[in-house]
C-alpha positions in Angstrom: -81.9 -51.2 -28.7 -78.2 -50.7 -29.6 -76.3 -47.5 -30.1 -73.0 -46.8 -31.7 -70.2 -45.8 -29.3 -68.0 -43.4 -31.2 -65.2 -43.6 -28.6 -65.0 -47.4 -28.7 -66.1 -47.5 -32.4 -68.6 -50.3 -31.9 -72.3 -50.9 -31.3 -73.3 -51.4 -27.7 -76.4 -52.3 -25.8 -78.1 -50.3 -23.0 -76.2 -52.0 -20.2 -72.9 -51.4 -21.9 -73.9 -47.8 -22.5 -74.6 -47.3 -18.8 -71.3 -48.8 -17.9 -69.4 -46.6 -20.4 -71.2 -43.5 -19.0 -70.1 -44.4 -15.5 -66.6 -44.8 -16.7 -66.8 -41.4 -18.4 -68.1 -39.8 -15.2 -65.3 -41.5 -13.1 -62.6 -40.3 -15.6 -64.0 -36.8 -15.6 -63.9 -36.7 -11.8 -60.3 -37.8 -11.7 -59.4 -35.2 -14.3 -61.0 -32.5 -12.2 -59.2 -33.7 -9.1 -55.9 -33.8 -10.9 -56.4 -30.3 -12.3 -57.2 -28.9 -8.8 -54.0 -30.6 -7.5 -51.9 -29.2 -10.3 -53.3 -25.7 -9.6 -52.5 -26.0 -5.9 -49.0 -27.2 -6.6 -48.4 -24.3 -9.0 -49.8 -21.8 -6.4 -47.4 -23.1 -3.7 -44.4 -22.9 -6.1 -45.4 -19.4 -7.1 -45.6 -18.3 -3.4 -42.3 -19.9 -2.6 -40.6 -18.2 -5.6 -42.1 -14.8 -4.7 -40.8 -15.1 -1.1 -37.3 -16.1 -2.3 -37.2 -13.2 -4.8 -38.2 -10.6 -2.2 -35.7 -12.0 0.3 -32.9 -12.0 -2.3 -33.5 -8.3 -3.2 -33.0 -7.4 0.5 -29.7 -9.2 0.9 -26.6 -7.0 1.1 -24.5 -6.6 -2.0 -21.3 -8.5 -2.3 -18.3 -6.9 -0.6 -16.1 -4.9 -3.0 -12.5 -6.1 -2.7 -9.5 -4.0 -3.5 -7.8 -4.8 -6.7 -4.4 -3.9 -5.4 -2.9 -5.4 -2.2 -2.2 -2.8 0.4 1.3 -2.6 1.5 2.2 -4.2 4.8 4.7 -2.5 7.1 7.8 -4.4 8.0 7.9 -5.3 11.7 9.9 -2.9 13.8 13.1 -4.7 14.6 16.2 -3.2 16.0 19.9 -4.2 15.7 21.7 -1.8 17.9 25.4 -1.1 17.6 27.6 -0.2 20.5 26.2 3.3 20.8 22.6 2.3 21.5 21.2 5.4 19.7 17.6 6.2 20.5 16.7 7.7 17.1 13.0 7.9 16.3 11.7 6.8 12.9 9.3 8.1 10.2 8.4 11.8 10.2 7.8 12.4 13.9 10.7 14.8 13.9 9.7 16.8 10.8 9.6 20.5 11.2 6.1 22.0 11.6 4.5 23.1 8.3 3.7 26.7 7.6 0.1 27.9 8.1 -0.6 28.0 4.4 0.3 24.3 4.0 3.7 25.0 2.5 7.1 23.8 3.7 8.0 24.5 7.3 9.5 27.8 8.3 13.2 27.9 7.2 12.6 25.2 4.5 11.7 25.4 0.9 10.2 22.9 -1.5 12.6 22.0 -4.4 11.8 20.3 -7.7 15.2 18.8 -8.4 16.7 18.4 -11.9 16.6 14.7 -11.3 12.8 14.8 -11.2 12.1 14.3 -7.5 10.6 16.8 -5.0 11.7 17.3 -1.4 12.2 20.0 1.2 15.5 21.4 2.2 16.7 24.3 4.4 16.5 27.7 2.6 19.7 28.8 0.9 21.4 25.5 0.7 23.5 24.8 -2.4 23.0 21.9 -4.7 25.6 19.6 -6.4 25.4 16.3 -8.1 27.6 13.3 -8.9 27.5 10.3 -11.1 24.6 7.8 -10.4 25.2 4.5 -8.7 25.6 1.4 -10.8 22.1 0.0 -11.7 20.3 3.3 -11.2 19.3 6.1 -13.5 19.2 9.0 -11.0 22.4 11.0 -10.1 23.4 11.4 -6.5 22.3 14.8 -5.3 23.8 16.8 -2.3 22.3 19.8 -0.7 24.7 21.6 1.7 24.7 24.5 4.1 26.9 27.5 3.4 29.7 26.3 5.7 29.5 22.7 4.6 28.9 21.4 8.1 25.5 20.0 7.3 24.4 18.0 4.3 21.4 16.2 2.8 22.1 13.5 0.3 19.4 12.0 -2.0 19.9 9.1 -4.3 18.3 5.9 -5.7 19.7 2.5 -4.7 19.8 -0.7 -6.7 19.3 -3.3 -4.0 15.9 -5.1 -3.8 14.9 -3.7 -0.3 15.9 -0.9 2.1 17.4 -3.3 4.6 19.4 -5.2 2.0 20.8 -1.9 0.8 22.0 -0.9 4.2 23.5 -4.4 4.8 25.5 -3.9 1.7 26.7 -0.6 3.0 27.7 -2.1 6.3 29.8 -4.8 4.6 33.3 -3.4 4.9 34.4 -5.6 2.0 32.1 -3.7 -0.3 32.1 -0.2 1.3 35.4 0.6 3.1 35.0 2.9 6.1 37.3 5.0 8.3 38.7 3.7 11.6 36.4 6.1 13.4 33.2 4.6 12.0 30.8 3.4 14.7 27.3 2.0 14.1 24.7 3.3 16.5 21.5 1.6 15.4 19.9 -0.3 12.5 16.1 -0.4 12.6 13.1 -1.3 10.4 10.6 1.5 11.0 6.9 0.9 11.0 5.9 2.7 7.7 3.3 2.3 4.9 6.1 0.9 2.8 9.3 -0.9 3.6 12.0 1.2 5.2 15.3 0.8 7.0 17.3 3.3 9.0 21.0 3.3 10.0 22.5 5.8 12.4 26.3 6.1 12.9 29.1 8.4 13.8 32.4 8.7 12.0 35.5 10.9 12.4 35.8 11.9 8.8 34.0 11.8 5.4 35.8 12.0 2.1 35.6 15.5 0.5 33.8 16.9 3.5 35.2 19.5 6.0 36.8 18.4 9.3 34.2 19.3 11.9 35.1 16.7 14.4 32.8 13.7 14.8 30.0 13.4 12.2 26.6 12.1 13.1 24.7 10.5 10.2 21.1 9.3 9.7 20.9 7.1 6.6 17.2 6.4 5.9 16.4 4.1 2.9 12.8 3.5 1.9 10.5 2.3 -0.9 8.7 5.3 -2.5 5.4 5.6 -4.3 7.0 4.5 -7.6 8.1 1.2 -6.0 11.8 2.1 -6.2 14.2 2.3 -3.3 15.7 5.7 -2.3 18.0 7.0 0.3 17.8 10.2 2.3 21.0 10.8 4.4 21.5 13.7 6.8 25.0 14.6 8.0 26.0 17.0 10.7 28.3 17.6 13.6 27.6 15.4 16.6 28.8 18.2 18.9 25.6 20.2 18.5 23.3 17.3 19.2 21.3 15.0 16.9 17.9 16.7 16.7 18.8 18.9 13.7 19.7 15.8 11.6 16.5 14.0 12.7 14.5 17.1 11.7 16.4 17.4 8.4 15.8 13.8 7.2 12.2 13.6 8.6 11.2 16.8 6.8 12.9 15.8 3.5 11.1 12.4 3.8 7.7 14.0 4.4 8.0 16.1 1.3 9.7 13.5 -0.9 8.1 12.6 -4.2 9.9 10.4 -6.7 10.3 11.3 -10.4 7.3 11.1 -12.7 4.9 10.4 -9.8 2.0 12.3 -8.5 2.1 12.9 -4.7 -0.4 14.9 -2.7 0.8 18.0 -0.9 1.8 17.1 2.7 -0.8 18.3 5.1 1.4 18.5 8.2 -0.6 15.9 10.1 
């Protein structure tokens, strides 16, 4: 007896029917084996993905990098003159602040008409003179009553503190008296570039005759990125500590025009 095989679309006999049934059973077994294999593979992949995902969540977050480079201090190098002055640098010699966090005893904070803030000895008088070429801020002088001590504040046009002092030391650009004697020229370690010149001289134009003058000329880059000078003048006969304290205290309290600066904490 023959039957019609719908899959093959033909009439087949009993032997052929048995052979076809065997083929169907074999194919069904292979399909079940393949299905079990696929399920196993998917299970392994799922387990691996879960392990990776959990591990990824536990990894540390990427490091947050600063968007602005931090300033690098210039290396401390010294070029001593014949005097071999042992002047310190920075604000180590600044006068001690008052208990309430204000300026040191004997000093007062001043907000100058040129826009900067600094600290000067109480009672000193102020005067100004025309700005240097290439700068917008007038030269400011604070003087003691007798004129024997002075603090000068101004902006310089050179690209760095050391370059500015090297211009000043060039006699072809800045003539000096015969009594001028360089003592030291250093690059202090500081948060921003700075350079310091110390010297003595026998006289200074338009200043009183007090004998030999001792001068600390400190030039530095301020928070606004501009270069400024703080120069302290006084008689060498009474020592040099008062000039060191004067320029260090003024430097500690200095804030350039149109710039926010925190109040010095005295540390």
